[in-house]
N, C-alpha and C positions, 0 to 999 in steps of 0.2 A: 395516591389514586392518578395525578395528571402524567407520571410517568407510565402506569398502567394501561390507561387509554391509550397513550402515545405506541405503544407494544402494541397493542391491539389492531393499533390502524395499521402499524407497518408488519408486524410479525408474518402477515400472509405473503410478503412481499418474496420472489424467488431469490435465492442467493446464487449467485457466479460459478462455476466450476472453478475449485482452488481457492474459492474466497468464501468459507461457510461461516463468517465469523461477523460477518457485513451484510446488514438489512438495511433497506430502503432505496437503491439503486434501481434503478427502470436502461430498459432497451442495452443490457448490459451484452458485450461482448469479451470472452477472456481467452487466456490461451496459458498451459503450463508445457507447452511442449519446447523441448532444447531443439535448435537450428545450428547449421555448420556455419562458417567454420569454428571451431573452439581455437582458443587463442594458442600459439604456439608456446612450449616451455619458456623461452627465454623472454615472453611477455607476460609471465605471472609475477607476481610479488612475491617475493621470497615470504612472507608470513600471509599466504594466502594457497589455500588448498585449489585443485585444480577446478573443483565444483563452481568456485565462486567465480570463474570465468566465462562458466557458461552460459550463453545469450537464449533468452528467449524473446520471441517476434511475433507481435501481432498488430494487425491491420484495420485500423479505424479512424473516424473523423475526430480528430482532436485540436486541428487548426483551422484561421478562419477562411483557408485558401480552398478552392473548387477539389472536388474528390477527397479521398481518404490517404492518410500518411500512413506510413510502417513504422511504429514503435520498434525498437532493437533494445535490449534491455541484459543486464548480468549485475550480478553483487557489487563486485568490485570495479567495473567499467560504468556503471550508472546506467543512464536513460538516454538514447539519442533518438529526435524525431527526423525521417527522413520525408520531403515530399513525392510526388509522384515522379516528380524527374531526379530524385536521388539528392538534393540538395536537403541540406540540414537546418533545418528551421527551429530547433529546439533541444536543449539538451541540460542533464542534469547529473552531478559528479555522484561516482561510485562510495560504496562504504567503506571506511577502515575494514581488515579483515581482524576477526578477534579468535577463531579455531578451524579445527578441520573438519566443522559440520554447514560452515558458511556457503549458503546458496540460496539464489534467487529461486522462488516456489511458483509463485503465478505474475502473472500481469494482466488487467482487466481496464476496461472503458464503461461507463456508464452514465445516466443522468439523475443528480436528484435537485429536483427545485430550482431547475433555471441553471444549474453549474453542469457542465462535463467536467467530470472527474475521473482522472488515471489513478489507478489503485495498485499498489506495490506491495507485493508479499515477499519476505524474506525471514531466513532463517537463518540466527548466529550461533555459535557455541560449540561444543565436543563431541566427544564421543557420549558420554554419559548424561550431559545437560547442556540443553538448546533453549531458546526463547526464539519465536517467530512474531515478527511484527510486523504490522500494516501500514502503509502511508497512502494519504489520501492527498494526491495535487490535482488543484483547479487548473485546467487545460485551456488555453485559447492562444492568443498573440504569442503569451510566455507559458511557461510551465510553474506556477506557483505553489510550492508545498505548503499544506495548510493544516496537519495533523499526520502525528506518528504514536503508536503505541503498539505495546505487547499484548499479542491475542492469544498465545498459548505458551506454555512453557512445558518442559519435558525432564524429567528426573529418573532414567536408564528407562523402566517401562511403564511409567505414571506419567500420563499427560494432563493437565489442568487447561481448560480452555476458556477464553471471555467470549465477549459480544460487543458490536458496535450496530448503532440503531440511529439511521441520518432522520431528522424531521425538517422544518421549514425555519432556517436561522440558526441551527444547532444539530447537535448529536448525545445521545447517550451511551458512555462505555462504560463497558464491566470489565475490569482489569483480571486476569484470571485466578479465580477463588475470591473475587471479592463483590463490591456490591456496585448496581447502576451508580452512576454520578453524571449529571446534567453539563454539557459543554454549549458555550454560543459562541457563534460567529463574529469576533470584534471587527466594528465598524472602521475602526481606522485601520487597522491591519491585513484584513479580511482573514486571518488564521481563527482556530478555535480555542478558547481559552476555556478553563473551567468556570463552572458558574459558582460553586461553592468550593471552600477547600477541601481534599480528602484527606480521610486519617490514615492513610497508608502512605507511599510512595507513589507519586503521580508519573504518568506515562509523559515521555519525551514528546514536548511540543516541537513540528518540525519550525524553523526558521530560515526566510529568506534569506 
């Protein structure tokens, strides 16, 4: 009943473009657009497809300094945040390539219960099977990954979606085809951890 009440409270919250699985963010800005330049062929890792190097750019306020920052992200290169004078203020590493469908799908920034969250959506896999994962990164003086989980799976033409619902001090996570599971923010590490053990395979927990 408590989980149902939480869903009622936050179910009306709008989802950001490219991030339909995440609920509970306010003042969201997002981007799904690819920007130039693409990485030259000699800068693409041997085990990565061309799409893994394609960057997405988003302008948002994610750092303590004055003004907004420019976020440039790609699947293989990771996330780089530039200030208004093009100085690098924060970075996150990229993801090892797994298949021909590896690509960054969306980047978003929003606010939830006192936190500024950077949202990264990426798809990995190949022609027949893919997984789409959503990562939450707490933004401020540093970029701190706090949660990563699979939110969609595709096998041929069949797609199964999951969902994430943010609430104060925690979230509800529904893996594709699974049940809602409560997670809480660990006071020591600041990352989200399961409140109860899942009966199936758990999503990946982001580590610093």
